[in-house]
N, C-alpha and C positions, 0 to 999 in steps of 0.2 A: 253593083249586082253580086249579092249574096252568093257565098262559096254553097254548090250544092253537097244535101245531105249525104254523108256516105251511109252505107250500111252499118257499119258499125256504131256510128251516132243514132241510128234507128235502134240499134239492138239496145242502145245504151238508155236510151228515151222511154224504149218499150219497157225496160226493166226498173227502170226509175218509177213510171207510172202504175206498173204494176204493184209496185213496192209501198207506193203512196196508197193507191186503192184499197190493197190486203188491209193495209192498217186501219185505215178509214172506217170502210166497209164491217170488219171486224170488231172495231171497238165501239161503234154509234149506229151500224145499220147500213144494210144498201141505202134504202128508201129515206134516210135521215142525212145521207150526205150528198149533196150537190157538184156538179161538176166544177165550180167554182171553189169548191173546197179540194178536190183533187188535182186541181190547177194549183192551187196557194201550196199545197205538201209535197206536189212534185217540182215545182220550181217550172213548168213548161206551159206553154201558152196555149190557150184552147184550143187556138188554130192548128197546132201541132198535135194536140192529143187526139183532135176528130180526123187528123190524118193516118193515126195509127189505127185509133180503134172508130167507128165510123157512128157508133151509138153504146149508151151508157151500157146498154144490156152485152154488148159484145167484149166491152172490159171486163164485165162484171163473169161473163164464161173464163174469159182467159186468166182472169184472178183464179177462179175456182180451178183451172185445170192445172196451172201452175201449183196451187198450194197442194191439189191429190198427188203429183208426184213427189214434193217435199216431204208431205206429209206421209205417205205409203212408202216412202223409201228410207224414210227415219225409223218408221217402224221396223220395216225389214231390217236393216243394219241393225238394231237393238236385238230381236228376235233370233237372227242369225248368229250373235255372238253365242248363245246357248247350245249345247253341243245335244243333250235328251231330248228327243221330239215331245215328249210330255210337257216339260218343262219348258221348250218353245211356246205351246200354248199359253201357258200361264204367264211368261213373259212378258207377252200382249197385257195382259192387265195391270202387270209393274208399270211397263212404258205410259198405260193409259193414266195410273196413279200421279206420273209424276207430270205429263202433260196436266193433268186437270191442279196439278198444285203450281204449276207455271202463275207468275203475276199477271194479269189482262186475261187469263182463262174466261172465255164465254160461249163455252159448250164448241159445239159442231157446226163450222162455217156453212156446210152443206145443208143442214137442218136448218139454221138462220135463212138462209136465202133461200131453202124451199117454203118457208113460213111467210119471207117476205114477198118472192116472186114466182114460185113453182107455180101456183094456178093462173098466170096471166104471162109468164113468159115461158113457151115450149123451150126456147133452147137454156135455159136457165134448170127445168125441170129436167131434160134430159141430161144436161151435166151432171147437176144430185143424182140420177139413178147411174149415171156409167159409175161414179165415185162409190158409190154404195155396194155396185155389183163388184165392183175393182177389191173394195176392203171384203166383202163377203167371200172373193174366191182367194185371198189372203189366208184368211180365217179358214178355209175350208183346206186348203194344202198340207197347213199346219196341223189340222185336225186329226185329216186323213193319215198324214205322218206317223203320228201318234197312235195310230192302231183304234183309233173311235170313229163312230159313225154320227156323233153328237154336233153335226156342223151346225145346224140349225139353231139348235139354243147356243152354244156357245157363240156364237155369232150375236144371237138375241141379246145374251149377258153383255157383250161388247157395247151396242146400240143403245143398250139401257142402260148402261153405267155411264155412257157419254152424254146420254139427255139427262139424267137424273143429275152427275156433279154441272152439267150446264145450268139448271137449273135453282140448285142449292148453292151451288158457290163449294162444297165441301169434296175432297177428293177419296172420302171415303167410300163410294159407290164402285170405284174398282178395287177394294180388297174384297167387297162381299161379291162382286162378282167372279172374283179369281178363285174364291173359298166355293162358290156353286160350281167354277167349271171344273175344280179339282173332281170337284164330286162325282162330276160326268164323265172324266175321265177315267175314274175308276170302276166304272160300269161296265 
C-alpha cells in the first residue's frame, strides 16, 4: 500500500503544477495547452493533477490568482523603493518597461486569458476583473499620494502600454506612457 500523501507533498505538487501551467499557458495560450502537456511539464500523473484541480478552469483560475499576487507584489516592491510620491507613479512605468523587455514577454496574462476564456468562463472572467480592479486600486493609491486626481488616465496609460507592448513586442510604450503620466501629474 502506498504511503499517504502529506499536506507538504500536496503543497509541493500544487506549486509544481502551477509553475508548469503558468509557463505553458503564458507561452502558448490556455486553449493550445492540453492537460497532457501540463502533465508532462509538471511530472505529475493526470490522476494526481485532477485531485488537486478538478478541472482545467480551476487550474487557470489558481494560476492567475497566484500570478496576480506575485506580479502586483513585485510591482509594489519596486515602487515602494522610490521616496517621492510623484516619482512613485512614474516608477510604475519604469517597472513596466523592464517587464516588457524580458525574454518571453507575451503581454498581460489576464488580458490573454480574457481573450481566450472570458466570454465562456465566468470564473476566469471574475479572476481577470479582480486582478484589474486590484491593479487599478494600486495605481489609485499612488496617484492620490502624489496629490493628483488623474487616477483613471494614469491607469489607462498603464493598461494601454501593457496591451501595446504585448502586441508590438516593443518596450517603448512604457516610456511614452511615462511621459504622458508625468504631464498629467504636473497639471
